[in-house]
N, C-alpha and C positions, 0 to 999 in steps of 0.2 A: 504493500500500500504506500502511496506517495505521502511524504510528509514535507511540507513546504515551510522552510524557515524564512521569516521576515526580519529585516534589519532596518531600523531608522535611528536617527541621532538621539531622539528622546520620545519614546513611544507614548507617554502619557501627556505630552505637551498639548495645550489647547489648540495649537495650530495644526496638530496631527490628528484631529478628530476623524478626518476622512480615511486615514489609514486604518484606524480602529473599526470604522464602518466596513471597510473593504474586507478586513479579516473576518468580521462577523458574517458578512455575506458569503464569503468563501466557505466558512464552516457550515453555513446553512445548506450549501451545495454538497456537503459531505466530505469536504477536503480538510485534512488535518493540517492546521497551521500553527507553527511555533514561533511567536514573536520574540525578538531580541532588541535591546536598546543599547546604544553606545554609552550613554550616561544615564544616571538615575535622576529623574526630575523631582521637582518640589512636590508634585501630586502623584508620587510613585504609588501605583496600585499593586505592584508585585506581580503583575501578569506578564511582564516582559523582563527576563533577567538582564541586568546591566553588565557591560564589560568593564566599565571603570568603577573605581571605588572598592575593589576587592583587596584581599590580603595579598602582600607581595609573594607569598608562597604559591598563590594561584597562577601567577604569571611565570614564576620559576618552574612550576610543574608543567605548564604548557610548553615552555621551551624544551624541557627535558623529554617530554612525551613526543614532540615533533622530531627532535634530533634522533631519538631512538627508533621511532616507527617509520619515519619517512624523511631520511636525511637529504635526499635529492630535492624534494619539494620544499624542505626548509631552506636549502641554499637558493633555489630559484625564487622562492617567496621573498627572501631577504633582498635578492638582487632586484626584484620587481619593486619592492618598497623603496629601495635606494634610488631607482631610476624614475619611478612614478611620483614626482614631486615638483614643486616650484623651485626656482633657483634660490641659492642662499643657504647660509649656515643654520638659520632658524628652521627652515623647511627640512633640511637634512636631519636635524635633531627630531623634529616631529615625525619624520618618516620612520624612525626607529621605534617611536611610541606606537605608531600605527601598526608596525610589523608585530610587535608583541601583543597588541590587542587582537590582531588577526589570528595569531597562533592560539590564543585563548578561545576565540570564537570557533576556530576549526576543531579544537578538542571538544567543545560543547556540542557542535553539530554532529560529529561522529558518534559521541556518546548518546545523543538523542535519536540517532537513526534518521537524520534529515536526508532527503533525496534531492533537494535543490535549495539554493539561497536566492532570495529576491530582495533587492535594495530599493528604497525610495529616496530620490534626490541624488544627483551626481556630485556629492560633496565628499568630505574626508571620511564620512561613514561608509560611503560607497567604495572608497579606496580600501578600507578595512575589509569590507565584504568581498571585494574582488580578490584580494590576497588570500583571505580565509577560504574561499571557495576553491582556489587552486590547491591550497595545502590539503584541504579535506577531500579533494577529487570530486567536487560537485559542480553541476551546471550552475551558472550564475546569470541572473537577469536584472533589469534595471527599469525603474519608472522615472521619466523626466517630467518636471512640472513647470519651471519658470525660467525667465531670462537670466537670473542670477547664476544658473548652472552653466551658462556660457560666458559669464564674466570671469575676470582674473580673480583667484588662481584656478577656480574650478574649470573654466573653459580651456585653460592650458592643458589640462589632463583629460579632457572629455573624449578626444579621439580614441585613445587606447581603451577607455571604458566601453565605448560603442563597439569597438572591434572585438573585445573579449566577451561581451555579453551574448548569450544565446538568443535573446530577443530584447527589444527596447520598447516599452510601453510609453506612449506620449500622451499627456493629458489633453493636448490640443493639436490641431493641424499646424498652428504657428510654431509650436515647440518641435514638432516633427521636422518642419522646414529648417529650423535652427540646427537640429541634430544632423540633417543631411548636409549642411554646410561644413560640418566637422568630420564627415566620414566619406570614404570613397563610395561610388555608386554600387559597388559589389555588396555593401552592407545595408543599403536602403531597404531591401526586401524584409529585413527583420524588424523594421521600425513600424509600429502599428498604433492606432488610436485606441486608448482605453481611458474613458472619461473618469473623473472623480465623481462617484455617485453618492447619493444620499438615500436614506430610508424615509420616505414620506410618511409612513405609518407612525414614526417616532416623533413627528413634529407636533408642537402645541397647536391648538386651534387659533387661527388668526383673528385678530380683533376686526370689528367693522371699521372701515375708514371714517375718520372724523367728518361729520357733515358741515361743521362750521368751526370757527376759531383757528388758532395757529396750526399749520400743517406740521405733523410730527416727522421730522427728518432724523435719519440715523446714519452714523458712520461706525463701522466695525473694522478694526485692524490695529496693527502695531503702530505706535506713535513714532515713526521713523521717517527720514527724508523722502524715501521713494513713494510714500503714501499720499503726498501732495496736500496735506492738511492746511498748510499756510495759504495755498491757492483757494481752497474751499472757503476759508475764513474771509478772504478778500471778496469772493463772489457773494457770500452771505451779507457782508457789509454793504455791498451795492444793492442787494435786495431790501435790506432794512432801510436804506436811505430812500428807496422808492415807495416805502410804506407797506410792503408785503408782510404778512404775519406768518411766522414760523418759529419752531424751536428745534434745536439740534441736540441729540444725545450722542456722546462720543464714548464708545465701548472699546477699551484697549489701554495699553500702557506701553512705555518705551522711552528711549533716550531724549525725545523732544518734548516730554510732558510739560516741564516747566516753561520752555520757550513757547509752547502753544498756549498755555494759560496766560502768559504775558501778552501774547498777540491778541487773544480774546479781550483782555482788559483794554489794550490800546485802541481796539476797534469799537469799544463800547458795546460788546455783544454779550457781556456777562449774564444779563437777565434772560438771554435766549438760549444759552448753551449749558448743558449739564455733562459733567464728567463722571462716568460710572466706574472707571478703572477696568482692569482686566476681569472678566467674568468666566465662570465655568460654562461648559457647553449648554446645559439646560437653560441657564439664566440668559445667555446670549441669544438663544433661539426665542426666548420669551420676549426679549427686547425687540427683536425683528418682528415678531408677531404683533406687537403693540404699535409699531411704527406705521406711518403712511407711505414713506418713500425711503429707500436705501440709497445713499450716495457714496460712490467710491471714486475719488479724484486722483487715482494713482498715476505716478509718472512711469512706473513699470509694474508688470504683473505677470502671472502665468495664466491659469484659468481659475479665477477666484471662487473658492468654495462658498464664501459668504454671499456671492451673487446668486449662486445656484440655490442656496437656502432661502434667500429673500424671494426669488421667483417662485419657488415651491410653496412659499407661504402667501402667495398672492400679492406681493408688494411690488409696485412699479419701481424701477431702478434707474439711476443715472450714473454713468461711469465713463471714464476716459476711453477713447478708442485705441486701446493698446493690446498687443499680444493676442491672447485667446478671447478677449472680451467680446469682439464682434461675432464669435461663434456661439455666444450665449444670448445676446440681446437681439430681438427682432425690432429694429428701429421703428419707433412710433407705435408699435403693437404692445410690447411688454415693458418698454422703457425708452430712454434716449441716451445717445452717446455724444460726447463733445471732443473737440480736438485736444489732445494731451497738452497740458501747460497753458492752454488758452482760457484764462479764468473769466474773460468777458463772455466767451462762448458758453462756459459752464453757467454763468449767471443767467444768460439768455435762455438756456435749456431749462434751468430750474424755474425761471419765471413762467415759461410756457406750460410746464407741468403743473405748477401751483395754480395756474389759472384754469386748468382743466380738471377740477376736482370730480366732476361727474363722470370722467373717463377712468378713474383709478380702478374701480372694481373690474371693468372689462379688461383693462391692461393686466391686472393681477391674474385674472383667469387665463389669459393668453400665456403669461409667463409660467403658470403652473403646468399647463398642458405641454409647454416646451420641455420642461424638466421631466415630466412623466414619459415623454417620447424618447428621451436620449440620456438622461442623467440620473438614472436610478442605480443604487448599489447592486441590485440583481443583474443588471445589464453588464456592469463592469466585471462582476465576479464571473459571469458566464464567459466573457471574452478571455479573462485571465485563466480560467480553468482549461480552455482549449490551448492557450499558449503554454501552460505548464505541462501539458501533454505532448508538447512538441509540434503543435499545429499552428504554423504561422498564418496570420490573418491579413487581409487587405486593409 
């Protein structure tokens, strides 16, 4: 019987909800899935053994086990770790840490009887997974999500990962195109679309859209530069100056928290904006269900799961026209897009949507049907099940 091991950087992280949904959907298909986490998160549930934070003896034992049982793979794995890194002494040092983590993972995979290892995100965790799969003599596959996986340093190392993977699941056509840029055409056939799906039966009941009063806008995401929140605030300041009524809830935390609060104060938006901080999955979904419109002003994205969730909950959405976003939003039907970084365009789009309150319910239903047609966890699990069986898909 197949036993698929999964590896992510932090299995219980709020941003990895879709991975846990994917695992649950695969298990519902009768596939035995064993998740692993590179590091132990704050909300560690104990469901995914972590590679970091163990006793030194665990790593020493992994070194000894590999040397004794598979010396040639030990040597090649070390060479692979040494070569598969960014330039510089710091990267050289980290490559040795990744090698030791990979040996520990390989030992755990063999002991658990895993038949394949699958990694999410082409980051350092995928480097660990790639080396571990070689040492454990297992097929290894990869899911790509966003443009950060083609940025430095991950992009520098992406080509070899694509070549060594037995298949590459891409969350969007945009991401598959980026992967094709990094690989020879001989590898294109193993790159296939597998959406990040959701379980609509687990969603809370959506609230009725407000018939009057301030429109309830919502942003969900990390408070970091790529999310474009400063531009959203500028657009909202323009709406406030024109007399439009709205309130914005910001769900998330990150390095720009203090700067964003300062900007809110400078723009005199304090009475219109509420910060809820980072929330667990259920509370975040409840916030989406209570909102009228979800806004995602990102400067870069992959295929945003929060947009899928908002559409599934019948919320019209506004988002920048980047990466995989146009694959989600039917323009004018389930939401609107604006030119990335064009905050005047964002303000105009929001003004148009706020003035069309009577259309929100129909737009929400159109978005929900879009998700049901293509973005369910069951659909993603079915495609992955075929891929794990060695059946490449178009």
